[in-house]
Steps between C-alpha positions, in 0.01 A plus 500: 500500500779738580661429165177564311451826684848612403439410138172694489686803640788468255571718199422415138842339460436258789713687749357628825420872523498695826148378587605142442792532736277651764255210464787253530639671808156515664436131423842407639432702815160342554636152440791549740257614768264209444784248505636642824156517656430136416830397659438701816135390533611139457775535759318708764131461428296798390440639851871504595632609160651847510513767230863570588606145424307495172670820397838368599460175309359666191761778483213739418421813699217506755353792307473285184336221702230736624467661154436171323317301767397732781650274768523139616131421435531620141793269447304207634202575277720541193665164564156341547367649180808392309470138613123490450535642149764239412283217633197622312694555178654151519161341556336695217784416257481130586123495441541688170774260387283198585211647303730570205598134497131404475413434864136586576429303815442758780662280763810441289528875441453567872778253583735661248448835666535356850824328412650821361387697807661242734820499299534876567459426871822302476684732259413800721514309825667780703213733425239225531623403844474863613138539396382151590620569853215748537703782658475845348393861540152611599257406223705214364248239617229678302732513201554128517130427538425720200758316290355166614151609396639603161660158455181321604302701246753430225508133577122476510482660157768264364330191642168611353639471150296652223173490688332841513294414808599641843675249728294316757581482872661154458732637231595801708581278799706266280698796368554623856625156611734462200642849538557441872681177421724684256577772749596257773707299254687815409614521860642148494667552164666827608654319802608186308858389550587498128353520153441124477291503815310807378424332168375191676267706713371690195416183316336337797291813558391498135391137535296591810347799319392280208329255738323778687394684183351193340 
């Protein structure tokens, strides 16, 4: 994403103009702050994490931190949104790829998305562990509930297939159960000892989801 931004800001000959360099610097600043915040949150927990340590690890000024994120809570929310967006994009891409290959079974499409989502839980395990732990700033519980409701709605729609009728109570409950299973599985995957163990958990979870969904 940072590369594409720089390209969009570049001159006609492909080189970066002044605006492009400013975008690149701003992106690098934000990323350094996010990387440092994730490290400190992981080491100390959100409550005990200090702005001073985040600034020290990032090498960025405290003024820049407040300019870009407004404080510790803003960093937490930005990390959360980044992980959530990556999980959602991975799931959507997996479903789209399965459809492109000719898959039309709603459950198979749902499993493709779930597998991709769970894979991100392993690939981004440091961030996933932080958020699955439940600690965070005021309002973070509401943020997580809102995201869960979004996922339930998306999964309900996917499992409904091409039917234009509104989902019944049984379908809504099924989507709730499946989404909850995926969320809890993400916690186990993020804390797996290695990639092999994580992959085994993912495949076992997918088998369980298939049985529940059918």
